N, C-alpha and C positions, 0 to 999 in steps of 0.2 A: 182470878177465878174464886179462890177461897181467901178468907180474911182471918187475921189473928183472932184466936178465941172461938172461931167457928167449930162446931162439933159435927163430925161425920161418923155417926153411930158412936162407937166407944173411943174415937180418936179426936183429940182437941188440937187444932192447928196452932203451932207456935210461930212459924215464919215460913215464907217462901224461900226455897234454896236455889231455884233456877229451873230451866226447862230446855227441852230439845224439840225435835220435829213432831214427836208423837206423845208428848205429855209434859206436865209440870210437876216438879217434885217439891214437897213440903216436909218440914220437920214437924212431927206431931208427938203428942204425949198419949200413951195408952197404958192404962193401969196394969195390964197383963205383963208389961215389960218394965224392967227396972230403970231403963234409960230411954231417952227419946229414940224414935224410929222414923223411917221415911215413908211417906205416902205419895204414890205416883198416880196422877190423875190424867185421864185422856182429855184432851182439849174439848171444851164445849163446842158443839157444832162441827166437829171434825168430819171430814168425808169418810166414806165407807172404807177406803184403803187404810187410812190412819187408824180407824177403830179396829179393823182386822189385825193390823200389825201390832197395835197395843195389846190386844188379847193374846196374840201369838207369842209376843215377847215373854209374857208371864208363863205361858205353856212351856216355852223353851227353857226358861230359867229353872222351872221345876224338874224338867227332864235332865238338865245338866247336874242336878243334885240327887238324882234317883237312879240306881240305889246308892251310888258313891257320892259323898259330899266333896266338893272341890273348894278349897280355901281361897283360890284365886278368882272366884266368880261370885258376884254379889248374890246374897242369899235372899230369896223371896220368903216372906212371912205369911202370905195368904194367897189364895187363888183370886181370880178376877171377881170383883164385887160391883154391884150397881147401886148407885145412889142418884136418883134423878137430878139433873139430866146427864150424868157422866158415869164412866166406868173408872175403877181405881183398884190398886192392890198395894199391899204393904211390903216393905223390905228393910233390911238393916241399914243403919245410918253411918255414913263415913264422915271423917273430919274434913275432907277436902279432895280435890282431884290432883292428878299428877302435875298439871300446869302450875297450880299454886304451890305445890310441894317443892318443885324444882326452884321456883323463884325464891322461896323462903330458905332453901337449903342449897344455895348455889356453890358452896365450897365442898361438896361431896367428892370423895376420892373415886378414881376409876373403878376400884373394887366395889364400892357401894353402889355406883350407878349400874354396873353389870349385874349385881345382885338383884336390883330392882327389875332390870330387864328380864332376867331369868324367871322371876316370879310371873311377869306378864306372859312369857313364853309357856309357862306351866299351865296357865289358864287357857291359852289358845290351844295347846296340845290336848287338853281334856275335851274341849269343845270339838276339835277336829276328829278325835277318836270316836265321837258320837255323830260325826258327819254334820256338825253345825259350824257354819262359817259366819264370823261376826260381821264383816264387811264395813265396819265403821270404827276401826281401831285408831283413835287419836287421843291426845293427852287429856281431853275433857271426859273421855269415856273410860278412863282408868282411875279408880278411886283409891285413896290412901287412908288407912286406918292406923291411928296411933296406938301404942301399947308397948308392953315389954319387948315384943318382937314386931316390928312394923309390918303390916300386912298390905298387900297390893291386890286389888280385885277389879276384874272387868265388869262393866255395867253397860246399860243401854243397848240391848239386843233388838231394838225396834227395826233395824235394817237387816237383821240376820237372816240367813237362809238355812233352814233345817231340811236337809235332803230326805228326811223321813216323813215330812209333811207336804201337803199340797202347796205348790208355789203361790206366792202372793204378788208376783211381779205383773201388775196390771197392764193391759194394752201393749204387751211385749216391751214395755219400758224397763230397763235395768234399774234396780234400786241400788244406788251407789252412795257411799259415805262421804265424809268431809273431803273437800277438794284437795287438801294437802296430802292425804294418804291414798288418793285415787290412782291406781296403776294406769300406765299409758294405754293399755289395750282397751280400757273402758271408754276412752275418748273416741275410739273407733267402734264402740259398741260390740266389742268381742266379749260377750258375757258368758257366765258359767253354764246356763241351761241345766242339763243333767250331768255335766262333766264335773265330778266332785274334785278331781285333781286340780283343774284350772280354777275352780271356785276357791279352793284353799290357798292358792297362790296369790289371791287378792289380799288375804291376811298376811302372807309372807312379805309382800311389798310394803304393807303398812308397818310391819315390825321393823323393817329397815329404816323407814322414816322415823319411827319412834326411837330407835337406837341412836340415830343421829341427833334427834331432838334432846335426848337426855344429856348429851355432851355439848351441843351447840345452840339449843334453843330453836325457834321457829324455822322451818325450811322454806319460807316464802320465796326466797330467791330461786331455789331449785324448781319449785312449782311454777313460778312465773316463766322461767326459761323453757321448761318442758312444754307448758301449754302454748307458749309463743312459737316454739319450734313446730309443734304439731299443727297449729293453726296456719302458720306460714306455708308449710308443706301442702296442706289441703288446698289452700288458696292458689298456690302455684300450679297445682295439678287439677284445679277446678273440680274438686271432689267434695261431696256432701254425703253424710250417712243417710239422709232422708231418702226413703224409697229404695235403698240398696238392700240386696239380700245379704244374709249372713256370710255367704261365700265371697261375695264382692267386697264386703267390709274386711274380711279376713285377708283377702289377697292384697288389698291396699295397705293394711297394717304391715304385712310382710314386706312390701316394697319400701315402706318407710323405714323398717328395721334394717334393710340392706345398707342404707346409707347412714344409719345412726347407731350402729352397734357399739361404737366407741364413745358414746355420749360422756361428756365430762362430768364426773361426780364430785368435783372439788367442793361444791357447796354443801355436800352431805358428809364429806370426810371430816374425821376428828383430827385434832392436832394436840398431841400430848408430849410431855417431857420425855417419856419412854418411847424411843423410836420404834423398837420392835413391837410394842403393844399397839402403837398407832397403826402400823402396817397390818397387824392381825385384825384389829377391829374394822379397819377400812375395807379389807377383803370380805369380811362378813357383810358389811353394809352393801357393797357392790353386788354380791350374790343375791342378797335379799331384794334389792331394788333394780335388778337387771331389767332393762326395758323389754327384753325378750322373755316372756313368762316361762318358756321352756327351759331356760338356763337358771332359773331360781331354785332355791332349795325345794326338794320334793316332799319334805316332811319336817316337822318341828324337831323330831329326834335327830335328824341330820344336822340341823342348826345347833342343837344342844351339844353334839359331838365336837363341833368347832369351838363352841364357847368353853368346853372343858379343856381345850388346848391353849386357851389364852394364858399368857405369861403374867398372871396376877397373883 
């Protein structure tokens, strides 16, 4: 969409960094700032839902930093601006995402990995305290900033649900995040609606996948087995979510749970030299990723209490 050297008002494009569903991010130079910053652009020709989510993302980011600034959430540097034919806003620039960071630093100790995870949890806790649920917590949406003390920040709130704002879930379709961090209830379209507690547990499940990812890498095997199991069960019982009421979908989800409560988490489990630490971390992963959302952690504070007990 934008080319190197192109100027968007006071911003000069240096290079494209990448993009997601709701925008493309560029590294730009702006004389007001001493170092390059990021410019996020809504895709040209995007449908109304994407434009609305793009604008809401910026609104949410500002609210998450007002009045208290949160070091674990990306900082917006401007409000939404329009430059025909697109909308854009500015934000701080990271050195990379968690995926790249883990690949480049694959020899990190359990203590270092848990420290990174706790920073992610701090960002999620701050958002949840303001009734904002990210709903797309995966390794590409966690940014890493180099410095004297490495900083980790959540980004890409395009799919987020702010329970203080009007919902943007169009046509009763749930807005769900990356498939690897999608909790099983969403495959049955058991969505948050106005239930803030259930909404937050979407992020709790994603945190469990992230914790496993830090130690093991991609959870593709777990995801494939989970989706395969749900699909097979639906097929065997001739069930489709299409045309079903929320109550009917919830009842079918409950029936699936009755026979799946002891789902094997071996693909998410970590395996460390320290047996006790291995057991402790795996218990946390199991509670975060319980397929029954009612048995997951009720809050990030409850999760942090268990992290405090780790033998590290």
